[in-house]
C-alpha positions in Angstrom: 180.4 110.6 130.1 179.7 107.5 132.1 176.0 108.4 132.5 175.8 109.2 128.7 177.2 105.9 127.7 174.9 104.0 130.1 171.8 105.8 128.9 172.4 105.0 125.2 169.6 102.7 123.8 171.6 100.2 121.9 169.1 98.1 119.9 169.3 96.9 116.3 168.5 99.9 114.0 168.8 102.5 116.6 170.5 105.8 115.6 173.7 105.3 117.5 176.3 106.6 115.1 176.2 110.3 116.0 176.2 109.9 119.8 179.0 107.1 119.6 181.1 109.2 117.2 181.0 112.1 119.7 181.8 109.8 122.6 184.8 108.3 120.8 186.1 111.6 119.8 185.9 112.9 123.5 187.5 109.8 124.9 190.3 110.0 122.4 190.8 113.7 123.3 191.1 112.8 126.9 193.6 110.1 126.2 195.8 112.5 124.2 195.7 115.2 126.9 196.7 112.6 129.5 199.5 111.3 127.3 200.7 114.8 126.8 200.7 115.4 130.6 202.5 112.2 131.2 205.2 113.3 128.7 205.7 116.6 130.5 206.0 114.9 133.7 208.4 112.4 132.4 210.6 115.1 131.1 210.6 116.9 134.3 212.2 116.1 137.6 208.9 114.8 139.0 209.8 110.9 138.4 212.7 111.5 140.9 210.3 112.7 143.6 209.6 110.1 146.2 206.0 108.7 145.8 205.6 110.0 142.2 205.6 106.4 140.8 202.1 105.8 142.2 200.8 109.0 140.5 202.5 108.2 137.2 201.1 104.7 137.2 197.6 106.0 137.9 197.8 108.4 135.0 199.1 105.5 132.8 196.2 103.3 134.1 193.7 106.1 133.1 195.1 106.1 129.6 194.7 102.5 129.3 191.1 102.5 130.6 190.2 105.4 128.4 191.6 103.7 125.4 189.7 100.5 126.2 186.6 102.5 126.5 187.1 104.2 123.0 187.7 100.7 121.6 184.3 99.5 123.1 182.6 102.6 121.7 184.2 102.0 118.3 183.1 98.4 118.3 179.4 99.5 119.1 179.8 101.8 116.1 181.1 98.8 113.9 178.0 96.7 115.1 175.6 99.4 113.9 177.2 101.2 111.0 174.2 102.2 109.0 172.6 104.5 111.5 169.2 102.9 111.3 169.2 102.8 107.5 166.8 100.2 106.5 168.2 97.2 104.6 165.9 96.9 101.6 168.3 95.1 99.5 171.6 95.6 97.7 172.5 99.2 96.9 171.5 100.3 93.5 174.3 101.4 91.2 
């Protein structure tokens, strides 16, 4: 995913909506899966295991980082919402 994001050509009028939507969706799926795993671990005896705190903190950090990544991708979508549609004037209607 990192490589995919870094190779996107983000320029005005570029067709970013589809690739960004897929990346936001994939990132959110990863966040949900990690949160589910944290919930399972939290409900188990794992938190009482010596040294488990570091692992739980790492998983929590992964959730935060992935959430920030999804936010940044959503911001890029907001910056270029028309998916390369030319702006010839106000919409007719």
